[in-house]
C-alpha angles and dihedrals in degrees: 000000000000120000112222125198113203121257121279121200122221126177095274105013141043112213140196129180120225109188105305095342127092113212113201127189123194112241094209118066091206111062106183139131136059096256092050091047092057092046091050090050094050094046093048092051090047090052094050092045096048094047094047089217122169093219138025132209127188113204112205096183093124096039118108101173136024127182130219090250091057090049087051090052090050088055088052090051092048092050093052093045092049089052086057093043092245110145113229123203131179120207147161097052122164115237090260094053093045088051090057091055092045091049089053089049091240100119107105096342100070104004127039103228124189130185095240143350095269091053090048089053096044098043091047124239101245111114120235101189122108088248094056094048099044103018089237135106116268114281121249117269112269116245118236115245 
């Protein structure tokens, strides 16, 4: 049975802890702007560090818009969490948000993206792509001799 710690509200995220995973939810439905992107990154890293969790999930259920600068900040968060061996999963995206990540070729290759929090928790949050394991883009296909 999962142990759930009640939600805590930060400036940009609400959080809850489910077992060893911290689940964060952006407060603002419109995530745009360079300044906001940097603040989101700093707060998300602070949340993960302060909870000491072994995995992190960001639930975008209430988010309607995300800018490229925020996506770039999420890449920075992922890089730092990978360095500390903390799996990072995104979930709860609307079809339009998911389309943005797919069109940037980040759905499944760079970010682990689940449909909802329960799926993210059940499927595990450790990445299995070459990028997640090595921090590099996938290698070219080998040619047959």
